[in-house]
C-alpha positions as CSV (number, residue, x, y, z in Angstrom):
1,M,-8.9,-14.6,18.4
2,P,-7.2,-15.1,15.0
3,H,-6.1,-18.6,14.0
4,P,-2.4,-19.0,14.3
5,G,0.2,-19.4,11.7
6,P,0.0,-17.9,8.1
7,D,-1.2,-19.8,5.1
8,S,2.0,-20.8,3.0
9,R,3.3,-23.6,0.8
10,W,5.1,-24.9,3.6
11,R,2.2,-25.4,6.1
12,V,0.9,-28.8,6.5
13,P,-2.9,-29.4,5.1
14,F,-5.5,-29.7,8.1
15,D,-7.2,-32.5,5.8
16,E,-4.6,-35.0,6.5
17,S,-3.5,-35.3,3.0
18,F,0.1,-34.6,3.7
19,R,2.7,-36.8,2.1
20,V,6.5,-37.0,3.0
21,K,7.6,-38.1,-0.2
22,R,6.0,-35.0,-1.7
23,A,7.5,-32.6,0.7
24,P,10.6,-31.0,-0.8
25,T,14.0,-30.9,1.3
26,H,15.7,-28.5,-1.0
27,H,14.5,-25.0,-1.5
28,V,16.9,-21.7,-2.3
29,F,16.0,-18.0,-1.5
30,T,18.9,-16.1,-3.3
31,D,18.4,-13.4,-0.7
32,A,17.9,-15.8,2.4
33,E,20.4,-13.8,4.6
34,A,18.5,-10.4,3.9
35,R,15.3,-11.8,4.4
36,L,16.3,-13.4,7.5
37,A,18.1,-10.0,8.9
38,V,14.7,-8.2,7.9
39,A,12.6,-10.9,9.8
40,S,14.8,-10.8,12.9
41,A,14.5,-7.0,13.2
42,R,10.8,-7.2,12.9
43,L,10.7,-10.1,15.7
44,D,12.6,-8.0,18.2
45,K,10.1,-5.3,17.9
46,L,7.2,-7.5,18.0
47,Q,8.5,-9.7,21.0
48,R,8.7,-6.4,22.9
49,K,4.9,-5.6,22.0
50,L,4.1,-9.2,22.8
51,Y,5.9,-8.8,26.3
52,A,4.1,-5.5,27.0
53,D,0.5,-6.6,26.0
54,D,0.7,-9.5,28.4
55,R,-2.3,-11.4,27.0
56,Y,-0.8,-14.0,24.5
57,S,2.2,-16.2,24.5
58,L,4.0,-17.9,21.6
59,L,5.2,-21.6,21.6
60,L,7.5,-22.6,18.9
61,V,8.0,-26.4,18.6
62,F,11.1,-27.8,16.6
63,Q,11.2,-31.4,15.5
64,A,13.6,-33.0,13.1
65,M,16.1,-35.7,12.3
66,D,19.6,-35.4,13.8
67,A,21.7,-32.6,12.3
68,A,18.8,-30.9,10.4
69,G,19.8,-27.7,12.1
70,K,17.2,-27.1,14.9
71,D,20.0,-25.4,17.4
72,G,21.3,-23.1,14.6
73,T,17.9,-22.3,13.4
74,I,16.8,-21.2,17.1
75,R,19.8,-19.2,17.4
76,A,19.6,-17.6,14.1
77,V,16.0,-16.8,14.1
78,M,15.9,-15.7,18.0
79,R,19.1,-13.3,17.7
80,G,18.6,-10.0,19.0
81,V,15.5,-10.9,20.8
82,D,15.3,-9.7,24.7
83,P,16.3,-13.0,26.6
84,A,14.2,-11.8,29.2
85,G,11.0,-12.6,27.1
86,C,12.1,-16.0,25.4
87,H,13.0,-19.2,27.0
88,V,14.3,-22.4,25.3
89,T,13.8,-25.8,26.5
90,A,15.7,-28.8,25.1
91,F,14.0,-32.1,25.7
92,K,16.3,-35.1,26.2
93,Q,15.6,-38.7,27.4
94,P,12.8,-38.6,30.0
95,S,14.2,-38.5,33.6
96,K,12.8,-40.8,36.4
97,E,10.5,-38.3,37.9
98,E,9.2,-37.6,34.4
99,L,8.5,-41.2,33.7
100,D,6.5,-41.0,37.0
101,H,4.0,-38.8,35.3
102,D,1.8,-38.9,31.9
103,F,3.8,-38.2,28.8
104,L,2.6,-34.4,28.7
105,W,3.6,-33.5,32.2
106,R,7.2,-32.1,31.5
107,V,6.2,-30.0,28.4
108,A,3.2,-28.6,30.5
109,R,6.0,-27.5,33.1
110,A,7.8,-25.7,30.5
111,L,5.0,-23.7,28.7
112,P,5.7,-19.9,28.2
113,E,4.1,-17.3,30.5
114,R,2.0,-14.7,28.9
115,G,4.0,-12.2,26.9
116,R,6.8,-14.6,26.6
117,I,8.1,-16.8,23.5
118,G,8.7,-20.4,24.5
119,I,10.8,-22.7,22.2
120,F,11.0,-26.5,22.6
121,N,14.1,-28.0,21.0
122,R,12.3,-31.5,20.6
123,S,9.0,-31.9,22.5
124,H,6.1,-34.0,23.4
125,Y,6.0,-35.2,19.8
126,E,9.1,-37.5,20.6
127,E,6.4,-39.7,22.2
128,V,4.7,-40.2,18.9
129,L,8.0,-40.4,16.8
130,V,11.0,-41.9,18.4
131,V,8.8,-43.9,20.8
132,R,6.4,-45.2,17.5
133,V,10.0,-46.4,15.9
134,H,11.1,-47.8,19.2
135,P,8.1,-49.1,21.0
136,E,10.4,-50.8,23.6
137,F,11.1,-47.5,25.0
138,L,7.3,-48.0,26.4
139,D,8.6,-50.5,28.9
140,S,10.2,-47.8,31.1
141,Q,6.9,-45.8,31.1
142,R,5.2,-48.3,33.2
143,L,1.7,-47.7,31.6
144,P,-1.2,-49.1,33.1
145,R,-2.2,-50.6,29.7
146,R,-0.8,-50.7,26.1
147,E,-3.6,-50.8,23.9
148,P,-3.1,-51.3,20.0
149,D,-4.4,-47.7,19.6
150,L,-2.0,-46.3,22.0
151,F,-0.7,-43.7,19.6
152,E,-4.0,-42.8,18.3
153,E,-4.9,-41.9,21.8
154,R,-1.8,-39.8,22.2
155,Y,-2.6,-37.8,19.1
156,D,-6.1,-37.3,20.8
157,S,-4.2,-36.0,23.9
158,I,-2.1,-33.7,22.0
159,R,-4.9,-32.2,20.0
160,D,-6.7,-31.5,23.0
161,M,-3.7,-29.9,24.9
162,E,-2.9,-27.7,22.1
163,R,-6.4,-26.7,21.6
164,H,-6.7,-25.8,25.2
165,L,-3.7,-23.8,24.9
166,Y,-4.8,-21.8,22.0
167,R,-8.3,-21.0,23.6
168,N,-6.1,-19.5,26.5
169,G,-4.0,-17.2,24.4
170,T,-0.9,-19.5,23.7
171,I,-0.2,-19.6,20.0
172,V,1.4,-22.9,19.0
173,L,3.7,-23.1,15.9
174,K,5.4,-26.3,15.0
175,F,8.4,-26.7,12.6
176,W,9.5,-30.0,11.2
177,L,12.9,-29.3,9.6
178,N,12.8,-31.4,6.7
179,V,16.5,-32.4,5.9
180,S,16.8,-35.4,3.0
181,R,18.9,-38.5,4.3
182,D,21.7,-37.7,1.6
183,E,22.3,-34.2,3.2
184,Q,22.2,-35.6,7.0
185,R,24.9,-38.0,5.7
186,R,27.2,-35.0,4.4
187,R,26.6,-33.2,7.6
188,F,27.6,-36.1,9.7
189,L,30.9,-36.6,7.8
190,D,31.4,-32.7,8.1
191,R,31.4,-33.2,11.9
192,I,33.8,-36.2,11.9
193,D,36.4,-34.1,9.7
194,D,35.7,-30.9,12.1
195,P,37.7,-31.1,15.5
196,D,35.3,-28.4,16.7
197,A,32.3,-30.1,15.7
198,R,32.9,-33.7,16.7
199,W,31.3,-33.2,20.0
200,K,27.9,-33.1,18.1
201,F,28.5,-36.4,16.5
202,A,27.2,-39.7,18.3
203,A,27.5,-43.2,17.1
204,G,23.9,-43.8,17.8
205,D,23.0,-41.0,15.2
206,V,24.2,-43.2,12.5
207,E,22.5,-46.1,13.8
208,E,18.9,-44.4,13.7
209,R,19.8,-43.7,9.9
210,G,18.8,-47.3,9.6
211,H,15.3,-46.6,10.7
212,W,15.2,-43.7,8.1
213,D,11.7,-45.0,6.6
214,A,10.1,-45.7,9.8
215,Y,10.7,-42.0,11.1
216,M,9.4,-40.8,7.8
217,D,6.4,-42.9,8.5
218,A,5.8,-41.6,11.8
219,Y,6.6,-38.1,10.9
220,Q,3.7,-38.3,8.2
221,Q,1.2,-40.0,10.7
222,A,1.9,-37.3,13.4
223,L,1.9,-34.4,11.2
224,N,-1.3,-35.3,9.6
225,A,-2.9,-36.1,12.8
226,T,-2.1,-33.0,14.7
227,S,-1.7,-30.2,12.1
228,R,-4.8,-28.2,12.8
229,P,-5.9,-24.3,12.6
230,W,-5.1,-23.9,16.2
231,A,-1.8,-25.5,16.1
232,P,-0.2,-25.8,12.6
233,W,2.7,-27.9,11.4
234,Y,5.2,-26.5,8.8
235,A,7.4,-28.9,6.7
236,V,10.3,-26.7,6.0
237,P,12.9,-27.8,3.5
238,A,16.1,-28.1,5.4
239,D,18.9,-29.0,2.9
240,D,19.8,-25.0,2.5
241,K,20.1,-23.6,6.1
242,A,19.8,-20.2,5.4
243,T,16.4,-20.6,3.3
244,M,15.3,-22.7,6.2
245,R,16.0,-19.9,8.8
246,A,14.4,-17.2,6.5
247,I,11.1,-19.4,6.4
248,V,10.9,-20.1,9.9
249,A,11.5,-16.4,11.0
250,E,9.1,-15.2,8.4
251,T,6.5,-17.4,9.7
252,V,6.9,-16.3,13.0
253,V,7.0,-12.8,12.1
254,K,3.7,-13.1,10.3
255,T,2.0,-14.8,13.0
256,L,2.9,-12.1,15.5
257,E,1.8,-9.5,13.2
258,A,-1.7,-11.0,13.0
259,L,-2.6,-10.7,16.7
260,P,-4.1,-7.9,17.9
261,L,-1.1,-6.8,20.0
262,K,-1.4,-3.3,21.9
263,W,1.0,-1.0,23.8
264,P,-0.5,-0.6,27.1
265,R,-2.0,2.9,27.7
266,P,-2.1,4.6,31.0
267,D,-5.6,5.4,32.7
268,K,-6.4,9.1,33.8
269,E,-4.9,8.5,37.2
270,E,-1.7,7.4,35.8
271,E,-1.5,10.2,33.2
272,A,-2.1,12.9,35.9
273,E,0.8,11.3,38.0
274,M,3.1,11.4,35.2
275,A,2.1,14.8,34.6
276,R,3.0,15.7,38.2
277,L,6.4,13.7,37.8
278,R,7.4,15.6,34.8
279,V,7.0,18.9,36.5
280,L,9.2,17.5,39.2
281,L,11.9,16.4,36.7
282,E,12.0,19.4,34.5
283,A,12.4,21.5,37.6
284,E,15.7,19.8,38.3
285,D,17.2,21.8,35.3
286,E,16.4,25.3,36.7
């Protein structure tokens, strides 16, 4: 099976050399809207072929700081795709039931079936990102032990799970929408000023800006530890939304195009039955 994810300037290296400070937050395609439209149309056809082939599934993971544009990107990239073949799961604060299981349990329940596209709006990576920045959240998890290398163990678990998925036909693509601190501030102010957007604004989002450096360090460690050939990360510049969406859409399309997808072909018995039914249908016009 081919390795997922095309090589591009946005793919996080597999040698753990990624540095957040060197990752661009701003990039502009002058034809971003046109590129997105072409990719979305191609994705619609590829999704139907993925569904018909029924051997592979695709999991898209989105992580980002607040206001980076996860929701809008998911909507823009997946527009036109048959809803029957696509499912979005947004992971919020863990429930009591989820806290009574290991940290991968809740995402395992939401994995896409063969032939489908699954999308995680936030994911199991919250457990090595926000929990790393706020280790006090571990108190509610009632872990049997809290070793100093807890997060290294979680990286091991994530790598193992994602490689298991790859071996069984689930292609995993992970997107970090890399928004700058200045752009996030501008978007927060826009939300405050727009009555129709205020519902998306929360005071806690601003408070989290005080931990920006800690989050960047957590992202750098997580992406380096888990960007692998079987489940690559893409650090996508997010300050220009149109360009960000085009990059994501084109990455998904190139990945599906690399899969050996096939339209199902009828066997001899099915062909004979279709020939018989064709005669019956044509006879209705007589």
